[in-house]
Residue, then its C-alpha position, 0 to 999 in steps of 0.5 A: m514174605k519171610i524171605f522179604k522180611k529177612r532181606n529187609k532186616r539184613t538191609q537195616k542192619g547194614k545201614a545201622a552199621s554204616l551210620p556211626f562210621r559216617i558220623n565219625i568221618i564227619f567228626i574227624i573232618v570237623g576236628i581237622l578244620f577246627v584244628a586248622l582254624l585254631t592254628q591259623l588264629a594262633y599264627l595270626q595272633v602271634m605273627y600279626g596281632s600287634k599289627f592288626k591291633a595298631e591298625v584297629n586303633r589307628s582307624d578308630t582313634s587319632v591324636v590331635n596335637g595342640n600348640v603351646q606357648r614358646g619359652m621366653i628369653y630373659d636378660s642376665t638380670g631376669h628382665i624379659l627380652v622376648g615374651n609372648s602375647a596371647h590372642q584370641a583366634i578363629i580356628f578350624t579343625k578339619g574332620v575326617n569326612d569333610l568334602t570340598t563342598d563342606l569346606y566351601r559352605t563353611a568358608n562362605r558362612l564364616s566370611n560373613y562374621i570375620t574380616i581377614s586380609t586377602a593379600s596372600l590369596t593366589k589366583r589358583q586359590l581363588a579359582d579352586y574356591y570358585l570351582a568348589d561350587s559344583n554349579k559354577l564348575e559345570a557351567i565353566e566346563k560347558k564353555l570349554p570345547g572338546v573336554s568331554g572325553e578327557s579325564e576329570d583331572a584334565q577337565y578341572t585343570k582347564a577349568v582352573d586356567y579359564v577362571e584364572k583368566m577371568p576379569a578381576s571384577t568377576f570376584s567381589h571382595s566378599m568372595e576373596v575373603a571366603a576364598t582365603i578362608f577356604a584355602k586355609m581350610s583346604g590346606a589342613y590335614q584331617l583332624s589337624t587344626v589351623n588358624i583362620k585368623d590369629s591376630g586382631v580378632t575383635q570381641a564382635e567377631v568372637a561373639e558372631v562366630g560363637e553364636h553360629l558355631a553349630d552352622m560351621p562344623g570344625v570352626n571354633v574360638g581358640t588362642s594363638w601366641s605371638r612374640n613381643y619385645p618389651s625392650g624393643r625389637a633391636i634385640q631381634g638382631i641377636t635373638g632372631t625371629v619366629s615364623n607365624e601362621k601367615t609365613g608358615l614353615p620356612s620353605d628351605r626346611v619344610n620337609e625336615l620340620l614336617a618329619e619332626g612333627y610340625s604342622r605347616n602353620d606352626s611357629v618355628g625359630q627362623s634365625y639366630l637364637e630362636r633357631q639355634y635353641e628351637p628344641v628348648l624353646r618350642g615346648t611339647k604339644s598337647q595331645t587330644q585323642i579323637v575317638l571316631n565311630s564307624d562312620n568316621e564321625i568324632k564320637k569322643e575327645i579325650k585330653k591325654y596330655g595338656g602340653q608343656k610350655g617351652d623352657n626359657l633362655q636366660l642370656t648373659i646380656n644386660a638389657k639396660f646396658q644393651k640398649d645404652l650400648q646400641s644408642l651410643v653406637r648409633s650416636a657415634e655413627s651419626g656424627a661420623g659422616g663422609n664415607s663411614t659405613g658403620t660402627y660396631a662394639v662388643v663388651m664381654n667378660p674376659n674370664n668366662g666369655a659372657i657377652v654383656g652387650m653387642g652394638g652395631v649399625n650400618r650406614d649407607p654413605k649415599t643416603s646417610k641412612i643408619t640401620d641397626n646391625v648388631l650381628g655386624t659384630i660377628n659377620s662384618s670383616i674389617v681391616m682393623g689396623s694397629v689394634v692387633k699388634g699385641a698379638m704380633v708381639s706375643g707371636a714374636l716372643m713365642d717364636g723366640v725372635i725377641t725375649p723379655t730381656n732382649s727386645t730393643l729395636t730402632d724405629q726407622p722407616i723400612t725401605t724395600g724394593g723402592v717402597k717405603k713404610s714407616s710408623w705414624f710419627n716417623h715418616s721422614g726418619n727424623a724421629n728414629i728412636a729405640v723401643d723395646a716390645s712394650g714401648a713399641l706397643e705404647v707408641s704403636s710402632n709400625s716399623y717395629m712390627m715389620q722388623l719382627a715379621m722379617k725376623e720371623g721370616h728369617f730375613n736380614y733387612v738391608e735398607g733399600g734391598a729386595l724383600t726376598m723372604s719366604p711366603n711361609v712368613f704369612n702362615t707363621m704370623r697368622g698361626y700366632f694370630n689364630q691362637f688369639g682368635l684373629g682370623v678363625d671362628t670364635g665359637i660364639d653360640i650365634p650362627g653365621e659368624s665370619t672368620g674374616l678375610k685373608g689377603k693373598s699370600g704368594r711370593s708376588h705379595i710378599g710385601s704385604a707380609l709387612d702390612l699384615a704385621f701391623g694390622n693393615y692387610d687381613a680383615y677381622t670381626t669386632m668379636q674376634v678382636a674382643q676374643y683376642m683381647s680377652t685372651v690377653a686379659n685372662g692369662g692366655y685362655r681363648i674362651a668361646p664367646h656366648v650370649v646364652q647363660s642358662i636354660r631355665g624352667t617356668t614357675k607355676t605363676g609363670q615366672l622364671g624358674q629353676v636352672k635346668d642347664t648352665v653354659m660353662p666356659n668353653v676354652l678353645n685353646h691356651i696360649d703357651m707363653t711364660a709369665a715374663q712374656r705375658a708381662v711384656v705385652k700387658r705392660g705395653l697395653y697399660d703404657v698405651v694409656h698411662g705411659t710417659n712416651t710423647y708418642k703414646t696413642g691412648g692418653e685420652l683414655d687415662s681419665i677412665k676409672p677404674e684404669i684400663s689397658a688398651k691398644t688403639g688401631t688406625a688403618q689406611t683404607f679405601y671406600n669407592g676409590n676414596e681414601t678413608v681411615t678405619l679406627s678400632l680399639a681393644s681394651y680391658a679393665p681394670s688393668t690389674n684385675p680384668q673384668v670387662v673387655v671393650a672392643l670396637a671398630m669404626p670403618n671408613l671414617g674421614v682421613n682427619a678422624e683421630s679420636n672417635n674410637m677413644q671418645l666412644a670407648k669412654r662412653i661405653y665404659a661409663a655406661y658399663w659401670k653404671d648399668v652392669q657393675s658398680t665400681t665399688t665391687v672392683k677389687 
């Protein structure tokens, strides 16, 4: 017994000694694990903390953007040209957990309370709606042989094909209405809002929908905006258009716009100023934070930002004058008849490039139908005729082939290689007269301009001899024309302008260099002619035309607000002419109207007050094989202190037309001094 007791004590003593050791081992292991855990947590916090936080926030909250009113467009006097109309709209916000069956059910219910156009409904959309009913889908699939082993997508595709071939009588009008609504709902992203009906919503529809909102999750009554035009839609030729819910984002820009944060049913500028100034006009959308619960159901909505209406554009255009100008242009074209294809006019401030008015119409000679085409002033290229002679004389002066004190030449028919060309008053050569540069402009001498071309081409004219000068003369003349804006971009702030059309300029076409000299070869736009005459009027500064005057905010009362940005004159180049050289050209343009020569071409304009300086133009043209004449005119007033330029073109008139251009010019000037500027302010 003693021996046993001693062994038992020894065993207990060994066990007691090993217990702390084991506990220490456990503590050490736990400590190592704890340190490892802390290390891993620290690593995740430092390296991926922001990522996980963003992921949690993204999962729990989303931001819904709401549309705001577009900025408006005003004329130079503060009159609204393009405004906004507010409409009640039936809208739908797609939930996170909305299934096709949910949308089908809601669309059917909503179709009982509103009417909606089904014109845009496609066969595929109608089939998708039809098959959203699981019973109908199952019934169709039973009718399709050999699809049981195929994938669900393949089965559905065949079911769609089957439905698309079903007779139209299968689908009632009410089904088509519901299908149209269903298509709009299906096209929405999660937590995005689309307009189901954004115009023509009646009070009865608002009441019906409002009464049944609880039965139609996501449906609500909201507000939509559309453009209105208090001064008429003709101004759209300048301002452009805006897409709507029906048209959606432009197909050629949809990916670009979606990347910029647009929704597919957002309004966006499609053309001209609406597109050019889209970032200014669009405003900033409202932002509402949607908080979701664990079941992805909306728990709370928090208004984060109320949005801000787009800024406004104030144009240089005077609305009253623009309306009168367009009416005058249309009236002039109505009386033109024959093969006339249009009339165009530009009125601008030569000192800063501000466009006061742009008028334009097209005419179909076959039907005599006249349509508005204001932008024909920047994209219709026309052989203008003698109106460009001021630029030709200026180029010759800069080239040094004539000088202000030595510029006299004899107007005589020019005969080269058996081809005879002459001035309008001297076809036979019986009216040969000596004219200087100013006098050549006054009487619109073609002969004088052709002789200048030959001098610039370093060619010595011999009557009846071959015209062997270098084709480089085309580049020389066009280079001087370009300095005034003829044949190049004017820089106007409306996209889509044409640079005109150049005739062939090889050696085989050298005879056409003489036609180019008096304006009967290359084609220019009316805007280019206006810029050219403005450059002459302001002392040689070619200024980019512009129709936007400033960007302005909105007051609290919704009126035109403070100026945020102003469009400053953009000088593209300066003509390197001396004062004496400029005086030669200006004197000639003045004498076109007020000179004493029997052959002056603009005497009919002498009655305009304040007095003007001008260059008329006549070009022999053809339309569909018929001989026509194109009349043009470029002018400025007052002659001593130019404040306004008027340029116009009337292509393809009858060959007997003579003064249509001057008659129209007189009416335009009368309207300008009545609508825009009082003659009493002229100094």
